[in-house]
C-alpha positions as CSV (number, residue, x, y, z in Angstrom):
1,M,0.0,0.0,0.0
2,L,1.1,3.6,-0.8
3,H,0.1,6.4,1.6
4,A,-0.5,9.5,-0.4
5,V,-0.9,13.3,0.3
6,L,-3.0,15.3,-2.2
7,V,-2.1,19.1,-2.6
8,D,-4.5,21.4,-4.6
9,D,-5.9,24.8,-3.7
10,D,-9.4,23.7,-5.1
11,D,-11.3,21.4,-2.7
12,R,-13.4,20.1,-5.6
13,N,-10.2,18.8,-7.3
14,L,-9.0,17.3,-4.1
15,N,-12.3,15.5,-3.5
16,A,-12.5,14.3,-7.2
17,L,-9.0,12.9,-7.2
18,A,-9.5,11.2,-3.8
19,E,-12.7,9.6,-5.1
20,K,-11.0,8.3,-8.3
21,L,-8.1,6.9,-6.2
22,A,-10.5,5.1,-3.9
23,R,-12.5,3.6,-6.8
24,H,-9.7,2.7,-9.2
25,C,-6.4,2.6,-7.3
26,P,-7.0,0.4,-4.2
27,Q,-3.2,0.3,-3.6
28,V,-3.3,4.0,-2.6
29,V,-4.5,5.2,0.8
30,V,-5.1,9.0,1.0
31,A,-3.5,10.1,4.2
32,A,-4.2,13.9,3.8
33,R,-5.9,16.4,1.5
34,C,-4.3,19.8,1.6
35,N,-5.8,22.9,0.0
36,S,-2.6,25.1,0.3
37,A,1.1,24.7,-0.2
38,E,1.6,25.5,3.5
39,K,-0.7,22.7,4.6
40,G,1.1,20.4,2.1
41,I,4.5,21.1,3.6
42,E,3.2,20.4,7.1
43,S,1.5,17.1,6.0
44,I,4.3,15.8,3.9
45,D,7.1,16.6,6.4
46,G,4.9,15.2,9.2
47,L,3.4,12.1,7.6
48,Q,6.3,11.2,5.3
49,P,4.1,9.7,2.6
50,D,5.0,7.3,-0.2
51,L,3.3,9.4,-2.9
52,V,2.3,13.0,-3.4
53,F,-0.1,14.4,-6.0
54,L,0.8,18.1,-6.4
55,D,-1.0,20.9,-8.2
56,I,1.5,23.3,-9.9
57,E,-0.4,26.6,-9.8
58,M,-1.5,27.6,-6.3
59,P,-1.8,31.1,-4.7
60,L,1.0,32.5,-2.5
61,M,3.3,29.5,-3.2
62,N,3.2,27.3,-6.2
63,G,4.0,23.6,-6.3
64,F,7.7,24.0,-7.2
65,R,8.4,26.5,-4.4
66,M,6.6,24.1,-2.1
67,L,9.0,21.3,-3.1
68,E,12.0,23.6,-2.2
69,Q,10.7,24.1,1.3
70,L,10.3,20.4,2.1
71,H,12.6,18.6,4.4
72,Y,11.2,15.2,3.5
73,K,11.5,14.3,-0.2
74,S,11.6,10.5,-0.2
75,F,8.3,10.1,-2.1
76,E,7.1,9.4,-5.6
77,L,5.7,12.6,-7.1
78,I,2.9,13.1,-9.6
79,F,2.1,16.6,-10.8
80,V,-1.5,17.5,-11.6
81,T,-2.0,20.6,-13.9
82,A,-4.9,22.2,-15.6
83,Y,-3.0,23.0,-18.8
84,D,0.2,22.5,-20.7
85,H,2.4,24.2,-18.2
86,Y,5.6,26.0,-19.1
87,A,7.6,23.6,-16.8
88,I,6.3,20.4,-18.4
89,K,9.7,20.1,-20.3
90,A,11.6,20.3,-17.0
91,I,9.2,17.7,-15.5
92,R,9.9,15.4,-18.5
93,Y,13.7,15.9,-18.2
94,S,13.4,14.6,-14.6
95,A,11.3,11.5,-15.7
96,L,8.6,12.6,-13.3
97,D,4.9,11.9,-14.0
98,Y,2.2,14.5,-14.6
99,L,-1.5,14.4,-15.2
100,V,-3.7,17.0,-16.9
101,K,-7.0,18.0,-15.4
102,P,-9.6,16.6,-15.6
103,V,-7.7,13.5,-14.7
104,E,-8.4,10.5,-16.9
105,I,-8.9,7.2,-15.1
106,E,-6.6,5.2,-17.3
107,E,-3.8,7.8,-17.1
108,L,-4.2,7.9,-13.3
109,K,-4.0,4.1,-13.0
110,A,-0.9,4.0,-15.2
111,A,0.8,6.8,-13.2
112,V,0.1,5.0,-9.9
113,A,1.4,1.7,-11.3
114,R,4.6,3.4,-12.3
115,A,4.9,4.9,-8.8
116,V,4.5,1.5,-7.2
117,R,7.3,0.1,-9.4
118,K,9.6,3.1,-8.7
119,R,9.1,3.6,-5.0
120,P,12.5,4.8,-3.9
121,Q,14.4,3.4,-0.9
122,A,16.8,6.3,-0.7
123,K,16.6,9.2,1.8
124,S,15.8,11.6,-1.1
125,N,14.2,11.2,-4.5
126,P,16.9,12.4,-7.0
127,Q,14.2,13.1,-9.6
128,I,12.9,15.9,-7.4
129,E,16.3,17.4,-7.0
130,L,16.9,17.2,-10.8
131,L,13.6,19.0,-11.4
132,L,14.6,21.8,-9.1
133,E,18.0,22.0,-10.8
134,H,16.3,22.6,-14.1
135,L,13.7,25.1,-12.8
136,L,16.3,27.1,-10.8
137,Q,19.1,26.6,-13.3
138,K,21.4,25.7,-10.5
139,T,23.9,23.5,-12.5
140,R,24.6,21.9,-15.8
141,Q,21.4,20.5,-17.1
142,R,20.8,16.8,-16.6
143,M,18.3,14.4,-17.9
144,A,16.9,11.2,-16.4
145,I,16.5,8.2,-18.7
146,P,14.8,4.9,-17.7
147,T,17.0,1.8,-17.9
148,A,16.5,-1.9,-17.0
149,E,18.0,-1.2,-13.5
150,G,16.1,2.1,-12.8
151,L,17.1,5.6,-13.8
152,Q,20.3,6.9,-15.3
153,F,21.1,10.6,-14.9
154,L,23.0,12.1,-17.9
155,V,24.5,15.6,-18.2
156,M,23.1,16.7,-21.6
157,D,26.3,18.4,-22.7
158,D,28.0,15.0,-22.4
159,I,25.7,13.4,-25.0
160,L,27.5,13.1,-28.4
161,Y,24.6,11.9,-30.5
162,L,21.4,9.9,-30.5
163,E,20.5,7.2,-33.0
164,A,17.0,5.9,-33.9
165,S,16.3,2.2,-33.6
166,T,12.6,1.6,-34.4
167,N,10.8,2.6,-31.2
168,Y,14.0,2.8,-29.3
169,T,16.8,5.3,-29.2
170,N,20.5,4.7,-28.6
171,I,22.2,7.5,-26.7
172,F,26.0,7.8,-27.1
173,L,28.4,9.4,-24.7
174,E,32.1,9.1,-24.6
175,G,32.7,5.4,-23.8
176,H,29.0,4.7,-23.0
177,K,25.9,3.7,-24.9
178,Y,22.3,3.6,-23.4
179,T,19.3,2.2,-25.2
180,V,16.0,3.8,-24.1
181,S,12.4,2.7,-25.1
182,R,11.5,6.2,-26.4
183,T,11.5,7.4,-30.0
184,L,14.0,9.8,-31.5
185,K,11.1,12.2,-32.0
186,D,10.5,12.2,-28.3
187,F,14.1,13.4,-27.7
188,E,13.9,15.9,-30.5
189,D,11.0,17.6,-28.7
190,L,12.8,17.3,-25.3
191,L,16.4,18.3,-26.0
192,P,17.4,22.0,-26.2
193,P,17.7,23.2,-29.8
194,A,20.5,25.5,-28.7
195,V,22.7,22.4,-28.2
196,F,21.2,19.6,-30.4
197,V,20.1,19.4,-34.0
198,R,18.4,16.6,-36.0
199,I,20.6,15.9,-39.0
200,H,18.8,12.8,-40.4
201,H,15.7,10.7,-39.7
202,S,18.0,8.5,-37.7
203,Y,20.3,10.9,-35.9
204,I,20.4,13.9,-33.5
205,V,23.8,15.3,-32.8
206,N,25.3,17.6,-30.2
207,K,26.3,20.7,-32.2
208,H,29.3,21.3,-29.9
209,C,30.7,17.9,-30.8
210,V,30.7,18.5,-34.6
211,E,34.3,18.9,-35.7
212,K,33.9,18.7,-39.5
213,Y,31.4,18.9,-42.3
214,I,32.0,16.9,-45.5
215,R,30.3,18.2,-48.6
216,G,27.9,16.0,-50.6
217,E,24.2,15.8,-51.6
218,G,23.3,15.9,-47.9
219,G,26.9,15.7,-46.7
220,Q,28.3,14.2,-43.6
221,V,29.4,15.4,-40.1
222,V,32.4,14.1,-38.3
223,L,32.0,14.2,-34.5
224,C,34.7,14.7,-31.8
225,N,34.9,10.9,-31.2
226,G,35.6,10.2,-34.8
227,V,32.1,8.9,-35.8
228,T,30.9,10.0,-39.2
229,L,27.1,10.4,-39.7
230,E,25.0,11.1,-42.8
231,V,23.1,14.4,-43.2
232,S,19.8,14.1,-45.1
233,K,19.4,16.3,-48.1
234,R,16.3,18.0,-46.8
235,R,17.9,18.9,-43.5
236,K,21.2,20.1,-45.0
237,A,20.5,23.9,-44.9
238,E,19.2,23.7,-41.3
239,V,22.2,21.6,-40.2
240,L,24.7,24.0,-41.9
241,Q,23.1,27.0,-40.2
242,A,23.0,25.2,-36.8
243,I,26.7,24.3,-36.9
244,G,27.7,27.7,-38.3
245,Y,29.2,26.4,-41.5
């Protein structure tokens, strides 16, 4: 069983979510419903729940600022938002879950199932710390990727290139390769265009790792690790502009 704290400034949303959890997610017990960030901090630090459902936009203190104030962070976190929030990309970087209001039953059940599988044993949930890093721009940007063992945290600047493999993506760093069950299009939407450019239907490269461009119909790029990759004809102009050729 997972003990959960719900935080939302609208009591109707709190009650609706609690009812859906009671009906469709019997593995979750709602330990507290909090209609302000201040009450959320008190309940989370006091009850030390396994799972928190957190609204993003709340008066006086939003959900992200609330996370900063917490002493206890060893819980799985599911954001609940009414719209496509500006911070969704940061949430996705951190491999955290989010639900859009009104919450769909199947999406809720899937998010809870993931929380059950991921329930951390550490004193702190590193995904929450990673989210706050992105939002506050405290350090070099990192990204969490799911692996067979759990989560791998990568510094995005260290990624050399990404390669499509049907519904999977191979991520190459110096001396390391990770295979992730997400499409290359998912990463194209997620990675910052100031650093990464898609050069082909099969490749995204770190622009800072491009050492050479070889002319041709589409041409080729040579990366800092010696790997040579094809550039598609239709992306040639965009790629040349991106690498400053």
